[in-house]
C-alpha positions as CSV (number, residue, x, y, z in Angstrom):
1,M,98.9,94.0,84.7
2,P,95.6,94.1,82.8
3,L,93.0,96.5,84.1
4,E,90.5,93.7,84.9
5,V,93.1,91.8,87.0
6,R,94.1,94.9,89.0
7,T,90.5,95.8,89.8
8,A,89.5,92.2,90.7
9,G,92.5,92.0,92.9
10,A,91.6,95.2,94.7
11,V,88.0,94.2,95.3
12,L,89.2,90.8,96.5
13,L,91.7,92.3,99.0
14,L,89.6,95.3,100.2
15,F,86.2,93.6,100.5
16,G,87.0,89.9,100.7
17,Q,84.8,89.0,97.7
18,H,85.4,85.6,96.0
19,V,86.7,85.8,92.4
20,T,83.5,84.2,91.0
21,R,81.4,86.9,92.7
22,I,83.6,89.6,91.3
23,A,83.4,88.2,87.8
24,D,79.6,88.1,88.1
25,L,79.2,91.7,89.1
26,P,77.0,93.6,86.6
27,A,78.2,97.0,85.3
28,D,75.3,98.7,87.1
29,A,76.8,97.5,90.5
30,L,79.0,100.6,90.1
31,T,77.0,103.8,90.6
32,T,77.3,107.4,91.8
33,V,75.6,108.6,95.0
34,D,75.9,112.2,96.1
35,G,78.9,112.6,93.8
36,H,80.8,109.6,95.2
37,T,81.4,106.3,93.4
38,V,79.7,103.4,95.1
39,L,79.9,99.7,94.5
40,I,76.9,97.7,95.4
41,L,77.7,94.3,96.9
42,D,74.8,92.1,97.9
43,R,72.5,95.2,98.0
44,T,74.9,97.0,100.3
45,P,76.3,100.3,98.8
46,I,80.0,100.8,99.6
47,R,81.7,104.1,99.0
48,L,84.9,103.5,97.2
49,P,88.3,105.2,97.8
50,E,89.2,107.3,94.8
51,P,92.0,105.1,93.3
52,L,89.7,102.1,93.2
53,A,86.7,104.2,92.0
54,L,88.8,105.3,89.0
55,L,89.9,101.8,88.2
56,L,86.4,100.4,88.3
57,T,85.0,103.3,86.3
58,R,87.6,102.7,83.6
59,L,86.8,99.0,83.6
60,T,83.1,99.6,83.1
61,R,83.8,101.9,80.2
62,Q,86.1,99.5,78.5
63,E,85.0,97.3,75.5
64,P,84.3,93.8,76.6
65,P,86.7,91.1,75.2
66,G,85.6,89.9,71.8
67,A,83.3,92.9,71.2
């Protein structure tokens, strides 16, 4: 499965976010706080489990389609 599909599915299942909200997340919604990867959803920082943190980090470093 493509990386973007896996990460969107994980965020949908773990945090109950609608697909349109996931698609609209900016790259800076993923950040590091005290050495932990955090996803900011509606101004709420959520510390991510390591497997999901790795997926999202890889996704943010990936070239956008058509680049």
